[in-house]
Biopython code that builds the backbone (N, CA, C, O; Angstrom):
import numpy as np
from Bio.PDB.StructureBuilder import StructureBuilder

atoms = [
    (1, "ASP", "N", (26.178, 13.726, 35.914)),
    (1, "ASP", "CA", (27.085, 14.428, 36.497)),
    (1, "ASP", "C", (28.489, 14.741, 36.100)),
    (1, "ASP", "O", (29.329, 13.844, 36.180)),
    (2, "ALA", "N", (28.799, 15.844, 35.710)),
    (2, "ALA", "CA", (30.162, 16.218, 35.087)),
    (2, "ALA", "C", (31.429, 15.600, 35.455)),
    (2, "ALA", "O", (32.327, 15.323, 34.660)),
    (3, "MET", "N", (31.443, 15.383, 36.837)),
    (3, "MET", "CA", (32.614, 14.819, 37.504)),
    (3, "MET", "C", (32.815, 13.209, 36.998)),
    (3, "MET", "O", (33.884, 12.721, 36.632)),
    (4, "VAL", "N", (31.564, 12.544, 37.070)),
    (4, "VAL", "CA", (31.763, 11.296, 36.654)),
    (4, "VAL", "C", (32.024, 11.020, 35.063)),
    (4, "VAL", "O", (32.739, 10.126, 34.609)),
    (5, "VAL", "N", (31.267, 12.013, 34.302)),
    (5, "VAL", "CA", (31.735, 11.780, 32.825)),
    (5, "VAL", "C", (33.112, 12.200, 32.539)),
    (5, "VAL", "O", (33.804, 11.643, 31.687)),
    (6, "ASN", "N", (33.489, 13.155, 33.234)),
    (6, "ASN", "CA", (35.146, 13.372, 33.029)),
    (6, "ASN", "C", (36.097, 12.303, 33.574)),
    (6, "ASN", "O", (37.157, 12.069, 32.993)),
    (7, "ALA", "N", (35.725, 11.643, 34.699)),
    (7, "ALA", "CA", (36.427, 10.518, 35.216)),
    (7, "ALA", "C", (36.472, 9.398, 34.106)),
    (7, "ALA", "O", (37.534, 8.855, 33.804)),
    (8, "LYS", "N", (35.262, 9.075, 33.508)),
    (8, "LYS", "CA", (35.139, 8.138, 32.528)),
    (8, "LYS", "C", (35.937, 8.357, 31.391)),
    (8, "LYS", "O", (36.614, 7.444, 30.921)),
    (9, "GLU", "N", (35.915, 9.581, 30.867)),
    (9, "GLU", "CA", (36.718, 10.095, 29.876)),
    (9, "GLU", "C", (38.179, 9.820, 29.911)),
    (9, "GLU", "O", (38.834, 9.308, 29.003)),
    (10, "ILE", "N", (38.687, 10.294, 31.274)),
    (10, "ILE", "CA", (40.034, 10.297, 31.444)),
    (10, "ILE", "C", (40.466, 8.750, 31.634)),
    (10, "ILE", "O", (41.586, 8.365, 31.298)),
    (11, "SER", "N", (39.584, 7.972, 32.146)),
    (11, "SER", "CA", (40.040, 6.522, 32.412)),
    (11, "SER", "C", (40.275, 5.773, 30.854)),
    (11, "SER", "O", (41.246, 5.137, 30.447)),
    (12, "ARG", "N", (39.084, 6.091, 30.223)),
    (12, "ARG", "CA", (39.250, 5.628, 28.649)),
    (12, "ARG", "C", (40.437, 6.083, 27.874)),
    (12, "ARG", "O", (41.061, 5.342, 27.115)),
    (13, "LEU", "N", (40.715, 7.303, 28.092)),
    (13, "LEU", "CA", (41.895, 7.788, 27.428)),
    (13, "LEU", "C", (43.255, 7.167, 27.835)),
    (13, "LEU", "O", (44.174, 7.096, 27.019)),
    (14, "HIS", "N", (43.374, 6.709, 29.134)),
    (14, "HIS", "CA", (44.386, 6.083, 29.574)),
    (14, "HIS", "C", (44.262, 4.527, 29.629)),
    (14, "HIS", "O", (45.125, 3.866, 30.206)),
    (15, "GLY", "N", (43.201, 3.956, 29.034)),
    (15, "GLY", "CA", (43.068, 2.616, 28.891)),
    (15, "GLY", "C", (42.861, 1.873, 30.253)),
    (15, "GLY", "O", (43.310, 0.754, 30.500)),
    (16, "ILE", "N", (42.196, 2.568, 31.017)),
    (16, "ILE", "CA", (41.876, 1.989, 32.460)),
    (16, "ILE", "C", (40.380, 1.561, 32.383)),
    (16, "ILE", "O", (39.516, 2.356, 32.013)),
    (17, "SER", "N", (40.110, 0.303, 32.737)),
    (17, "SER", "CA", (38.817, -0.214, 32.955)),
    (17, "SER", "C", (38.217, 0.357, 34.219)),
    (17, "SER", "O", (38.877, 0.729, 35.189)),
    (18, "ILE", "N", (36.764, 0.394, 34.101)),
    (18, "ILE", "CA", (36.152, 0.931, 35.439)),
    (18, "ILE", "C", (34.903, -0.057, 35.426)),
    (18, "ILE", "O", (34.452, -0.710, 34.485)),
    (19, "ILE", "N", (34.477, 0.027, 36.754)),
    (19, "ILE", "CA", (33.337, -0.474, 37.058)),
    (19, "ILE", "C", (32.461, 0.399, 38.021)),
    (19, "ILE", "O", (32.802, 0.597, 39.187)),
    (20, "GLU", "N", (31.423, 0.861, 37.527)),
    (20, "GLU", "CA", (30.595, 1.793, 38.233)),
    (20, "GLU", "C", (29.487, 1.097, 39.165)),
    (20, "GLU", "O", (28.878, 0.103, 38.770)),
    (21, "GLY", "N", (29.273, 1.645, 40.361)),
    (21, "GLY", "CA", (28.387, 1.024, 41.074)),
    (21, "GLY", "C", (28.340, 1.612, 42.763)),
    (21, "GLY", "O", (28.995, 2.594, 43.115)),
    (22, "SER", "N", (27.648, 0.996, 43.493)),
    (22, "SER", "CA", (27.190, 1.349, 44.751)),
    (22, "SER", "C", (28.243, 0.646, 45.796)),
    (22, "SER", "O", (28.479, -0.560, 45.737)),
    (23, "VAL", "N", (28.866, 1.539, 46.781)),
    (23, "VAL", "CA", (29.692, 0.966, 47.670)),
    (23, "VAL", "C", (29.087, 1.163, 48.935)),
    (23, "VAL", "O", (28.160, 1.967, 49.034)),
    (24, "PHE", "N", (29.501, 0.526, 49.918)),
    (24, "PHE", "CA", (29.027, 0.696, 51.455)),
    (24, "PHE", "C", (30.228, 1.132, 52.301)),
    (24, "PHE", "O", (31.258, 0.464, 52.397)),
    (25, "SER", "N", (30.017, 2.293, 52.898)),
    (25, "SER", "CA", (31.155, 2.755, 53.754)),
    (25, "SER", "C", (31.011, 2.303, 55.238)),
    (25, "SER", "O", (29.938, 2.300, 55.841)),
    (26, "THR", "N", (32.137, 1.945, 55.727)),
    (26, "THR", "CA", (32.025, 1.462, 57.035)),
    (26, "THR", "C", (33.455, 1.280, 57.555)),
    (26, "THR", "O", (34.363, 0.995, 56.775)),
    (27, "ASP", "N", (33.677, 1.457, 58.974)),
    (27, "ASP", "CA", (35.060, 1.299, 59.582)),
    (27, "ASP", "C", (34.930, -0.108, 60.184)),
    (27, "ASP", "O", (35.887, -0.395, 60.903)),
    (28, "VAL", "N", (34.077, -0.967, 60.084)),
    (28, "VAL", "CA", (33.948, -2.086, 60.749)),
    (28, "VAL", "C", (34.100, -3.254, 59.633)),
    (28, "VAL", "O", (33.144, -3.541, 58.913)),
    (29, "PHE", "N", (35.259, -3.865, 59.536)),
    (29, "PHE", "CA", (35.380, -4.869, 58.283)),
    (29, "PHE", "C", (35.314, -6.290, 58.841)),
    (29, "PHE", "O", (34.858, -7.245, 58.213)),
    (30, "TYR", "N", (35.835, -6.344, 60.137)),
    (30, "TYR", "CA", (36.021, -7.773, 60.756)),
    (30, "TYR", "C", (34.945, -8.022, 61.701)),
    (30, "TYR", "O", (34.413, -7.120, 62.349)),
    (31, "GLY", "N", (34.610, -9.319, 61.782)),
    (31, "GLY", "CA", (33.561, -9.792, 62.811)),
    (31, "GLY", "C", (33.390, -11.250, 62.540)),
    (31, "GLY", "O", (33.923, -11.792, 61.572)),
    (32, "GLU", "N", (32.646, -11.879, 63.401)),
    (32, "GLU", "CA", (32.519, -13.240, 63.654)),
    (32, "GLU", "C", (31.400, -13.957, 62.633)),
    (32, "GLU", "O", (31.435, -15.111, 62.207)),
    (33, "ASP", "N", (30.423, -12.951, 62.377)),
    (33, "ASP", "CA", (29.335, -13.562, 61.460)),
    (33, "ASP", "C", (29.876, -13.635, 59.953)),
    (33, "ASP", "O", (30.269, -12.693, 59.265)),
    (34, "ALA", "N", (29.804, -14.877, 59.645)),
    (34, "ALA", "CA", (30.420, -15.197, 58.168)),
    (34, "ALA", "C", (29.403, -14.770, 57.086)),
    (34, "ALA", "O", (29.704, -14.948, 55.906)),
    (35, "HIS", "N", (28.028, -14.127, 57.473)),
    (35, "HIS", "CA", (27.087, -13.690, 56.578)),
    (35, "HIS", "C", (26.940, -12.323, 56.737)),
    (35, "HIS", "O", (25.922, -11.835, 56.247)),
    (36, "ARG", "N", (27.702, -11.602, 57.296)),
    (36, "ARG", "CA", (27.491, -10.106, 57.623)),
    (36, "ARG", "C", (27.500, -9.230, 56.346)),
    (36, "ARG", "O", (27.090, -8.069, 56.338)),
    (37, "TRP", "N", (27.962, -9.830, 55.348)),
    (37, "TRP", "CA", (27.875, -8.912, 54.044)),
    (37, "TRP", "C", (26.786, -9.393, 53.272)),
    (37, "TRP", "O", (26.584, -8.749, 52.243)),
    (38, "ASP", "N", (26.025, -10.359, 53.493)),
    (38, "ASP", "CA", (24.950, -10.834, 52.596)),
    (38, "ASP", "C", (23.998, -9.899, 52.197)),
    (38, "ASP", "O", (23.579, -9.939, 51.040)),
    (39, "GLN", "N", (23.567, -9.005, 53.038)),
    (39, "GLN", "CA", (22.509, -8.088, 52.850)),
    (39, "GLN", "C", (23.050, -7.025, 51.783)),
    (39, "GLN", "O", (22.295, -6.588, 50.914)),
    (40, "TRP", "N", (24.221, -6.676, 51.870)),
    (40, "TRP", "CA", (24.902, -5.551, 51.001)),
    (40, "TRP", "C", (24.940, -6.388, 49.482)),
    (40, "TRP", "O", (24.520, -5.870, 48.448)),
    (41, "ILE", "N", (25.448, -7.598, 49.543)),
    (41, "ILE", "CA", (25.495, -8.227, 48.211)),
    (41, "ILE", "C", (24.081, -8.377, 47.457)),
    (41, "ILE", "O", (23.966, -8.293, 46.234)),
    (42, "ILE", "N", (23.053, -8.602, 48.323)),
    (42, "ILE", "CA", (21.784, -8.788, 47.689)),
    (42, "ILE", "C", (21.280, -7.375, 47.110)),
    (42, "ILE", "O", (20.564, -7.252, 46.116)),
    (43, "ARG", "N", (21.791, -6.305, 47.926)),
    (43, "ARG", "CA", (21.507, -4.980, 47.268)),
    (43, "ARG", "C", (22.217, -4.559, 46.274)),
    (43, "ARG", "O", (21.971, -3.421, 45.874)),
    (44, "GLY", "N", (23.240, -5.312, 45.629)),
    (44, "GLY", "CA", (24.102, -5.045, 44.571)),
    (44, "GLY", "C", (25.162, -4.080, 44.875)),
    (44, "GLY", "O", (25.635, -3.343, 44.009)),
    (45, "VAL", "N", (25.590, -4.080, 46.265)),
    (45, "VAL", "CA", (26.873, -3.104, 46.648)),
    (45, "VAL", "C", (28.025, -4.080, 46.115)),
    (45, "VAL", "O", (28.093, -5.300, 46.264)),
    (46, "LEU", "N", (28.988, -3.148, 45.396)),
    (46, "LEU", "CA", (30.020, -3.730, 44.749)),
    (46, "LEU", "C", (31.443, -3.765, 45.726)),
    (46, "LEU", "O", (32.362, -4.557, 45.517)),
    (47, "ALA", "N", (31.436, -2.984, 46.574)),
    (47, "ALA", "CA", (32.571, -2.732, 47.536)),
    (47, "ALA", "C", (32.354, -2.156, 48.824)),
    (47, "ALA", "O", (31.625, -1.173, 48.955)),
    (48, "ILE", "N", (32.957, -2.719, 49.818)),
    (48, "ILE", "CA", (32.858, -2.121, 51.010)),
    (48, "ILE", "C", (34.297, -1.199, 51.491)),
    (48, "ILE", "O", (35.414, -1.717, 51.472)),
    (49, "GLU", "N", (34.099, -0.012, 51.842)),
    (49, "GLU", "CA", (35.377, 0.797, 51.984)),
    (49, "GLU", "C", (35.211, 1.819, 53.180)),
    (49, "GLU", "O", (34.103, 1.879, 53.712)),
    (50, "MET", "N", (36.116, 2.533, 53.586)),
    (50, "MET", "CA", (36.236, 3.235, 54.748)),
    (50, "MET", "C", (36.019, 4.810, 54.569)),
    (50, "MET", "O", (35.570, 5.463, 55.511)),
    (51, "GLU", "N", (36.364, 5.450, 53.274)),
    (51, "GLU", "CA", (36.407, 6.910, 53.227)),
    (51, "GLU", "C", (35.360, 7.584, 52.589)),
    (51, "GLU", "O", (35.236, 8.779, 52.857)),
    (52, "THR", "N", (34.543, 7.043, 51.765)),
    (52, "THR", "CA", (33.685, 7.788, 50.710)),
    (52, "THR", "C", (32.602, 8.537, 51.573)),
    (52, "THR", "O", (32.143, 9.618, 51.202)),
    (53, "SER", "N", (32.184, 7.876, 52.818)),
    (53, "SER", "CA", (31.069, 8.477, 53.612)),
    (53, "SER", "C", (31.554, 9.906, 54.128)),
    (53, "SER", "O", (30.756, 10.844, 54.105)),
    (54, "ILE", "N", (32.616, 10.046, 54.506)),
    (54, "ILE", "CA", (33.307, 11.384, 55.201)),
    (54, "ILE", "C", (33.431, 12.337, 53.908)),
    (54, "ILE", "O", (33.054, 13.509, 53.871)),
    (55, "LEU", "N", (33.986, 11.669, 52.931)),
    (55, "LEU", "CA", (34.130, 12.647, 51.786)),
    (55, "LEU", "C", (32.859, 13.233, 51.220)),
    (55, "LEU", "O", (32.812, 14.451, 51.048)),
    (56, "TYR", "N", (31.872, 12.509, 50.929)),
    (56, "TYR", "CA", (30.550, 13.017, 50.572)),
    (56, "TYR", "C", (29.879, 13.984, 51.743)),
    (56, "TYR", "O", (29.255, 15.003, 51.444)),
    (57, "ASN", "N", (30.063, 13.585, 52.989)),
    (57, "ASN", "CA", (29.514, 14.351, 54.071)),
    (57, "ASN", "C", (30.278, 15.876, 53.921)),
    (57, "ASN", "O", (29.674, 16.931, 53.725)),
    (58, "MET", "N", (31.375, 15.762, 54.028)),
    (58, "MET", "CA", (32.089, 17.101, 53.867)),
    (58, "MET", "C", (31.973, 18.063, 52.767)),
    (58, "MET", "O", (31.964, 19.288, 52.891)),
    (59, "ALA", "N", (31.869, 17.284, 51.505)),
    (59, "ALA", "CA", (31.551, 17.960, 50.358)),
    (59, "ALA", "C", (29.908, 18.537, 50.579)),
    (59, "ALA", "O", (29.683, 19.643, 50.089)),
    (60, "ILE", "N", (29.059, 18.020, 51.108)),
    (60, "ILE", "CA", (27.616, 18.515, 51.223)),
    (60, "ILE", "C", (27.846, 19.663, 52.163)),
    (60, "ILE", "O", (27.451, 20.792, 51.874)),
    (61, "LYS", "N", (28.488, 19.393, 53.296)),
    (61, "LYS", "CA", (28.483, 20.433, 54.334)),
    (61, "LYS", "C", (29.261, 21.755, 53.791)),
    (61, "LYS", "O", (29.024, 22.818, 54.365)),
    (62, "ASN", "N", (30.106, 21.732, 52.793)),
    (62, "ASN", "CA", (30.905, 22.781, 52.298)),
    (62, "ASN", "C", (30.394, 23.069, 50.944)),
    (62, "ASN", "O", (31.038, 23.827, 50.220)),
    (63, "LYS", "N", (29.049, 22.413, 50.445)),
    (63, "LYS", "CA", (28.616, 22.888, 49.206)),
    (63, "LYS", "C", (29.695, 22.677, 47.909)),
    (63, "LYS", "O", (29.851, 23.561, 47.066)),
    (64, "LEU", "N", (30.326, 21.545, 47.875)),
    (64, "LEU", "CA", (31.147, 21.083, 47.113)),
    (64, "LEU", "C", (30.784, 19.908, 46.322)),
    (64, "LEU", "O", (29.932, 19.138, 46.769)),
    (65, "GLN", "N", (31.375, 19.677, 45.124)),
    (65, "GLN", "CA", (31.118, 18.398, 44.506)),
    (65, "GLN", "C", (32.285, 17.363, 44.970)),
    (65, "GLN", "O", (33.412, 17.678, 45.355)),
    (66, "ALA", "N", (31.802, 16.184, 44.856)),
    (66, "ALA", "CA", (32.904, 15.295, 45.163)),
    (66, "ALA", "C", (32.626, 13.888, 44.353)),
    (66, "ALA", "O", (31.513, 13.598, 43.914)),
    (67, "LEU", "N", (33.696, 13.122, 44.226)),
    (67, "LEU", "CA", (33.716, 11.873, 43.529)),
    (67, "LEU", "C", (34.697, 10.881, 44.228)),
    (67, "LEU", "O", (35.856, 11.219, 44.468)),
    (68, "SER", "N", (34.191, 9.607, 44.560)),
    (68, "SER", "CA", (35.124, 8.661, 44.963)),
    (68, "SER", "C", (35.532, 7.643, 43.772)),
    (68, "SER", "O", (34.778, 7.075, 42.982)),
    (69, "ILE", "N", (36.871, 7.579, 43.867)),
    (69, "ILE", "CA", (37.433, 6.669, 42.806)),
    (69, "ILE", "C", (38.104, 5.630, 43.627)),
    (69, "ILE", "O", (39.024, 5.966, 44.373)),
    (70, "LEU", "N", (37.724, 4.409, 43.549)),
    (70, "LEU", "CA", (38.379, 3.405, 44.356)),
    (70, "LEU", "C", (39.111, 2.259, 43.645)),
    (70, "LEU", "O", (38.700, 1.893, 42.544)),
    (71, "SER", "N", (40.043, 1.745, 44.144)),
    (71, "SER", "CA", (40.754, 0.511, 43.635)),
    (71, "SER", "C", (40.416, -0.711, 44.667)),
    (71, "SER", "O", (40.189, -0.476, 45.853)),
    (72, "VAL", "N", (40.401, -1.842, 44.205)),
    (72, "VAL", "CA", (40.218, -3.068, 44.966)),
    (72, "VAL", "C", (41.447, -3.676, 45.503)),
    (72, "VAL", "O", (42.358, -4.018, 44.749)),
    (73, "SER", "N", (41.512, -3.847, 46.984)),
    (73, "SER", "CA", (42.719, -4.335, 47.526)),
    (73, "SER", "C", (42.567, -5.796, 47.965)),
    (73, "SER", "O", (43.344, -6.706, 47.678)),
    (74, "ASP", "N", (41.421, -5.892, 48.723)),
    (74, "ASP", "CA", (41.169, -7.292, 49.230)),
    (74, "ASP", "C", (39.724, -7.693, 49.059)),
    (74, "ASP", "O", (38.820, -6.864, 49.159)),
    (75, "ASN", "N", (39.508, -8.992, 48.795)),
    (75, "ASN", "CA", (38.185, -9.495, 48.734)),
    (75, "ASN", "C", (37.778, -10.037, 50.100)),
    (75, "ASN", "O", (38.353, -11.022, 50.563)),
    (76, "ILE", "N", (36.846, -9.447, 50.723)),
    (76, "ILE", "CA", (36.471, -9.816, 52.135)),
    (76, "ILE", "C", (35.905, -11.314, 52.081)),
    (76, "ILE", "O", (36.130, -12.198, 52.907)),
    (77, "ILE", "N", (35.111, -11.403, 50.908)),
    (77, "ILE", "CA", (34.372, -12.705, 50.801)),
    (77, "ILE", "C", (35.544, -14.055, 50.689)),
    (77, "ILE", "O", (35.505, -15.025, 51.446)),
    (78, "THR", "N", (36.382, -13.902, 49.777)),
    (78, "THR", "CA", (37.256, -14.875, 49.407)),
    (78, "THR", "C", (38.373, -14.964, 50.012)),
    (78, "THR", "O", (38.900, -16.072, 50.110)),
    (79, "GLY", "N", (39.006, -13.782, 50.570)),
    (79, "GLY", "CA", (40.340, -13.529, 51.082)),
    (79, "GLY", "C", (41.243, -13.170, 50.270)),
    (79, "GLY", "O", (42.300, -12.775, 50.761)),
    (80, "ALA", "N", (41.108, -13.198, 48.925)),
    (80, "ALA", "CA", (42.112, -12.791, 47.933)),
    (80, "ALA", "C", (42.491, -11.322, 48.099)),
    (80, "ALA", "O", (41.708, -10.443, 48.460)),
    (81, "ALA", "N", (43.767, -11.156, 47.799)),
    (81, "ALA", "CA", (44.321, -9.711, 48.009)),
    (81, "ALA", "C", (45.367, -9.371, 46.857)),
    (81, "ALA", "O", (46.119, -10.166, 46.295)),
    (82, "THR", "N", (45.254, -8.171, 46.666)),
    (82, "THR", "CA", (46.020, -7.369, 45.533)),
    (82, "THR", "C", (46.996, -6.526, 46.162)),
    (82, "THR", "O", (46.663, -5.754, 47.061)),
    (83, "SER", "N", (48.282, -6.627, 45.715)),
    (83, "SER", "CA", (49.343, -5.674, 46.530)),
    (83, "SER", "C", (49.112, -4.196, 45.883)),
    (83, "SER", "O", (48.536, -4.031, 44.808)),
    (84, "ALA", "N", (49.601, -3.223, 46.626)),
    (84, "ALA", "CA", (49.479, -1.917, 46.310)),
    (84, "ALA", "C", (50.177, -1.715, 45.129)),
    (84, "ALA", "O", (49.649, -0.934, 44.338)),
    (85, "GLY", "N", (51.296, -2.254, 44.790)),
    (85, "GLY", "CA", (52.032, -2.201, 43.495)),
    (85, "GLY", "C", (51.146, -2.718, 42.374)),
    (85, "GLY", "O", (51.084, -2.023, 41.360)),
    (86, "ASP", "N", (50.499, -3.777, 42.424)),
    (86, "ASP", "CA", (49.652, -4.401, 41.292)),
    (86, "ASP", "C", (48.584, -3.283, 41.187)),
    (86, "ASP", "O", (48.449, -2.778, 40.072)),
    (87, "ARG", "N", (47.895, -2.882, 42.088)),
    (87, "ARG", "CA", (46.908, -1.916, 41.906)),
    (87, "ARG", "C", (47.346, -0.614, 41.227)),
    (87, "ARG", "O", (46.635, -0.139, 40.340)),
    (88, "GLU", "N", (48.278, -0.122, 41.534)),
    (88, "GLU", "CA", (49.133, 1.163, 40.926)),
    (88, "GLU", "C", (49.259, 0.950, 39.636)),
    (88, "GLU", "O", (49.019, 1.907, 38.900)),
    (89, "TYR", "N", (49.644, -0.285, 39.056)),
    (89, "TYR", "CA", (49.987, -0.399, 37.711)),
    (89, "TYR", "C", (48.918, -1.187, 36.773)),
    (89, "TYR", "O", (49.096, -1.536, 35.606)),
    (90, "ALA", "N", (47.756, -1.380, 37.583)),
    (90, "ALA", "CA", (46.722, -2.209, 36.917)),
    (90, "ALA", "C", (46.317, -1.727, 35.455)),
    (90, "ALA", "O", (46.076, -2.505, 34.533)),
    (91, "GLY", "N", (46.274, -0.361, 35.367)),
    (91, "GLY", "CA", (45.921, 0.173, 34.079)),
    (91, "GLY", "C", (47.040, 0.382, 32.940)),
    (91, "GLY", "O", (46.773, 0.894, 31.853)),
    (92, "SER", "N", (48.297, -0.061, 33.299)),
    (92, "SER", "CA", (49.326, 0.293, 32.503)),
    (92, "SER", "C", (49.446, -0.821, 31.426)),
    (92, "SER", "O", (50.316, -0.750, 30.558)),
]
sb = StructureBuilder()
sb.init_structure("model")
sb.init_model(0)
sb.init_chain("A")
sb.init_seg("    ")
for serial, (resi, resn, name, xyz) in enumerate(atoms, 1):
    if name == "N":
        sb.init_residue(resn, " ", resi, " ")
    sb.init_atom(name, np.array(xyz, "f"), 0.0, 1.0, " ", f" {name:<3s}", serial, name[0])
structure = sb.get_structure()
């Protein structure tokens, strides 16, 4: 896909490392089941986020291309978190 190739090239030119992979979109992050993410980890999902699903659905509806580029803020397994400032300048 041309959008992915272009995103990779721009990242490379700016010295920004990338990880490509599957994400799971949901608006339900919190729950009492400590193992609620296990099935997604087993399937190789790298991240859980809230916006990509609607982005791709609107793109399909409108016959447009779309690409989701994400930065990691929190690790829902370990509880580790990264500030918005740290994420903004991660590639600097």
